[in-house]
N, C-alpha and C positions, 0 to 999 in steps of 0.2 A: 504494500500500500504506500509506504514512504517513498519507494523508488519511483512509482508511477506519479506521485505528487511532485517529486523533484523534477522528473522528466517534463511534465506539463506546466511546471511553475505555478501550481495551485496548492491549496491546502488539502490535507488528508480528508477533512470533512467534505470538501467539494467532490473528491474522488468517490467517497462512500455514497454520497447522494446521487451522483451520476450513475454509478454502478447499479444502485437500487432502481433507478428509472429504466435502465437498459434491461434489467432482469424482469421487471413488470411487463415490458414490451415483448418478452420472450426471446431476446437477442443473446442472452448469456445466462449461465447458471453460476451463482456465487458459492464459494466454499471458504473454509477458514484459511485465510492467507492469500486469496486470489479469486479468479473467476475463469470460466471456460466458455468460449463461444458455443452457442447451440449447434452450429454447423459441425463442430468437431464431435459432438455427442451423437449425432444422427437423429432421425425422426423420433425414435423411441429407444432409449438406452436399454441394453440387455441387462439381465440380473447381475452379472459379474461387475459391470460398470456402475450400476446404481448402488451396489453395496458400499462402495467407497465414497460416494457423494453424500455430503451432509451427515456423516456417520455419527458425530457427536450429538447433533440435533435429534437424529433418529433414536439414539440411546435414551435421551431425556424424554422424548415423546413416549417411547415404549414404557419407561418407568412410570410416567404420569398416568398412562392408560391402565396400569394395574388397579388403580382406584375405581375403575369402571367395571371391574369383574364382578360377577355375582358370587355369593358365598359358596355356591355349588350350582349344579345344573349344566346347561348347555350353551356354548358360544359358537359363533362362526368366525374364522380367521380368513379373511380375503387373502389372495396371493399378493405378495409384495415384500420388499425388503424391510419396511418398518414393522409390518405385521409379523414377519419372520423373527424380528428381534423381540417382539412381545411374546411370541411362542417360547423363545429360549428363557424368558424371565418368568413364565408362569409358576406360581408358588406350589410348594409341595404340601401345603397344609390343608388342601381341599381337593375333592374329587370333581373333575370337570369332564364333560363330553365336548369334544372339539370337532366341528365340521369344517373341512377345508377343501379347496380345489387346488391348493398350491403344493407341488411335490416337495420342495425344500421344507415346508412347514410340517407335512406329514412325516417325513423322515426324521426331523428333529424331535418330534414328539413320540415316535413309535415305541421307544424304549422306556417311556415314563410310566411307572405303574399306576399313578393316580389319575392318568389321563386316558380316556377312551377316544380313539381317533377314528373318524369316519371320513375317508377320502372319496370325494365326488368323482364320478367317472366322466369321460369325455375325450375330446381330441386335445393332445398336449400342444400348447403353443410354445414353440421353442424360445421365443424372445423373453417370455415371462415365466416359463416352466409352470404354467397354469392349465388345468383342464377347462376347456371351453366348448361351447356348442349346445345343441338341443339336448343331448344326453345329460350334460351337466345341469342345465336348467330344469329338466324333468326330475332329476334326483333331488334338487333343492326343494321342490314342491312337496316332498315327502317329510320334511322336517319343519320344526318351529322352535326357535331358540330364544334365550333370554336377551343376548346381546350379539350383534354383528359388528365386528371390527373391520372397517372398510378402508382400503387405500384409495387414493385418487391421483390422477396426473394433473388435474386442473380444477380450480374451484373459484367461482366468481358469484357475486350477488345477482348478476344478470343471467349467466349461463349455467349456474348451479354446478353439479359435479359432472366432470367430463373425463374422457380417456381417449387415447388415439384409435383404439380398435373397436369396431362395431360389435363383433362377436363377444369380446370380453365385456363390453358395456352391458350386453344382455344378461350375462351371468351376474354381474354386480347388481343389476336391478333385481334379479331373483333373490340375491342374498339379502337385500334390504327388505323385501317382502316377507322373508322367512324369519324375521326377528321382531321381538317386542320393542327393542331399542337399537338404534344405529349410532355407532361412534366412529367418526372419521379420523384417521391418523394421517396428518399431512404436514410436512415441514413448510416453513414460510415461503419457500420458492414456488410452491404449488398454488398459493393463494394469489388471486388476480390473474391467473392463467386460464385460458380456454382451449380445450383440445377438440378434436373432430366429433367424437361420439358422445351424445348426452347419456348420462347414467340416471340421475335422480335429482329432484329439486332439493334445495337446502331445507325446505319445510319438512322433508322426510327424515332429516338428521336430528338427533337429540343433542349430541355433543361433538365438537371439533377439538381435537387435541393437537396442538401445534407447538412451535418453539418460541422463545422470547424474541426472535428476530422479526416476528410479525408486528407491524406497527399498530398502535392502539386504535387508530381510525379505521383500519381494515377489520380489526376484531369487532369493533362496534357495528360495522356494516354487516358482518356475518350474523351477529346476534340480533340485529333488526329483522333478519329473515327467519329467526326461530331458534337456531341451535345455541347452546351455551358454548363459550370458547374457553379452553384451558391453555395457557401459555406456559410451557415447561422450560 
């Protein structure tokens, strides 16, 4: 940050402000110590790439999301790197039934004696390692859980929850319909972004867990649409 400020002969605060504007416009993704142009990330980063992006923020979000767990019962964990981190942090002091269409999540939980894992079937989408398609949506209709923990690629007060892929959007909609409560896990770079496929309105979401990088005015905009916002 200091090097860029010196190069441009501006203050570090100016650099931070301008990077925030570029991030909101979808031109780059910020991380601790720098930023990466979206063109270098590709249209939709694969799982291995996304695991290293915003890792500290995802850790804090996952820890904060533990407060949204039921004392026992059933939950849905959507495919994604932040929900995968939540899976790793699930406590050992309660029995949970976990429904997921994410292969990494199912593998991470398979050996946990207090967790009963139900892996939804379907066609595996290589970019996200998630089961998708009509089989997956059909399987989801057979369950009803206490909480669905949902990931998202974009979230705005106008376009609601969005994701790049139409087929994966259909599965996410089914996950929301299969839960009493929906908790969205999204780092602050996802807020204010809009992707191709619509998932669900913000009014269908109970809580959004994000990180402290989210500006207060954006948090207020989200809460005006219905969800409670937790900034970890």
